[in-house]
C-alpha positions as CSV (number, residue, x, y, z in Angstrom):
1,M,97.1,-123.5,16.5
2,R,99.4,-125.6,18.6
3,S,97.6,-127.8,21.7
4,R,98.0,-126.4,25.2
5,H,99.2,-130.1,26.2
6,M,101.7,-130.7,23.5
7,S,103.8,-127.0,24.3
8,T,104.8,-128.1,28.0
9,P,108.2,-129.7,27.3
10,L,107.6,-132.8,29.4
11,L,104.5,-133.9,28.0
12,R,105.6,-133.6,24.4
13,L,109.0,-135.4,25.6
14,L,107.0,-138.2,26.8
15,G,104.4,-138.4,23.7
16,V,107.0,-138.5,21.1
17,N,109.0,-141.3,22.8
18,C,105.8,-143.2,23.6
19,A,105.1,-143.0,20.1
20,A,108.7,-144.4,19.3
21,G,108.2,-146.9,21.8
22,I,104.7,-148.3,20.1
23,A,106.6,-148.2,16.6
24,V,109.0,-150.4,17.9
25,A,106.8,-152.8,19.4
26,M,104.9,-152.8,16.2
27,L,108.0,-153.8,14.5
28,A,108.7,-156.4,17.0
29,V,105.3,-157.9,16.7
30,G,106.1,-157.6,13.1
31,G,109.3,-159.4,13.3
32,L,108.2,-161.8,15.3
33,L,105.3,-163.2,13.4
34,A,107.6,-163.0,10.2
35,L,109.7,-165.3,11.5
36,N,108.5,-167.6,13.5
37,P,105.7,-169.3,11.4
38,L,104.3,-171.8,14.2
39,L,103.4,-168.7,16.1
40,R,102.1,-166.8,13.0
41,G,99.9,-170.3,12.2
42,L,98.9,-170.5,15.7
43,I,97.5,-167.0,15.6
44,L,96.0,-166.8,12.3
45,D,94.3,-170.4,12.6
46,D,92.3,-169.0,15.4
47,H,88.8,-168.6,15.0
48,S,89.2,-165.0,16.0
49,P,93.0,-163.8,15.3
50,G,92.4,-160.4,15.6
51,V,91.7,-160.3,19.8
52,A,95.2,-162.5,20.0
53,L,97.0,-159.9,17.9
54,A,95.6,-157.0,19.8
55,L,96.5,-158.8,23.1
56,L,100.0,-159.2,21.4
57,T,100.8,-156.1,20.2
58,G,99.1,-154.3,23.2
59,G,101.7,-156.3,25.5
60,F,104.4,-155.3,23.3
61,A,103.1,-151.4,23.0
62,V,103.1,-150.9,26.9
63,T,106.3,-152.8,27.5
64,F,108.4,-150.8,24.4
65,A,106.6,-147.4,25.1
66,S,107.6,-147.7,29.0
67,A,111.1,-148.7,28.5
68,V,111.5,-146.0,25.9
69,M,109.6,-143.0,28.1
70,G,111.5,-144.4,31.3
71,S,115.2,-144.5,29.3
72,A,113.9,-140.7,28.3
73,V,112.9,-139.4,31.6
74,M,116.3,-141.1,32.8
75,R,118.2,-139.1,30.4
76,L,116.7,-135.6,31.3
77,G,119.6,-134.5,33.9
78,E,122.7,-135.8,31.5
79,D,122.4,-132.3,29.3
């Protein structure tokens, strides 16, 4: 049974694009930590690295998800 909210085309569009933006953010944070040993060391040597990773990932996720959802909404009139 499909959810009533996911049957709405606009909410489905925003949900799919939000998930894509969060996936891009996770890849960006992973790439940043893989390519920058100083940042990785700074975060992982802290007494609570989970907080720093959560804040970094949360900021990236909000930024990228908003950008992807905004571009999807702006492209609605192009079809």
